[in-house]
C-alpha positions, 0 to 999 in steps of 0.5 A, a space after each residue: 284503148 283502141 279507137 277507130 277514126 274516120 275523117 271525111 274531107 271535102 271542099 268548102 262551098 264556093 271552091 271549084 271542084 273539077 272532079 265533081 263537074 266532070 262526073 256530073 257531065 259524064 252522067 248527063 251524057 249517059 242520060 242521068 240527071 243529077 244535081 249538086 255533085 260533090 266528091 269526098 275523101 274518106 280516111 280510116 285508121 286505128 289509134 291507141 290512146 288513153 281516152 276518146 278526147 285525146 284520140 279526137 285531138 290527135 286526129 284533128 291535129 293530123 287533119 290540120 297538119 297533113 290530111 287536109 288544107 283547112 283553107 279550102 277543105 272542110 273535114 268531119 271527124 268520127 271516133 269510135 271506141 273498140 
């Protein structure tokens, strides 16, 4: 069965995010006041697996081994069956 996976990856609380800081400062220069700026990476892909639980476990393993660094990143997995 086909499953679509979406993984949102962001830095954990307390980890410096220079990209978000730069965006916030640039917006301030353009006279936009924003607070708590953050950046996320979203990765989407399709899997062929027997069931949703297997698909989720494989995506979680991908996150742990390649897509993010669990020491500094939080990630959220969403699995959708087609």
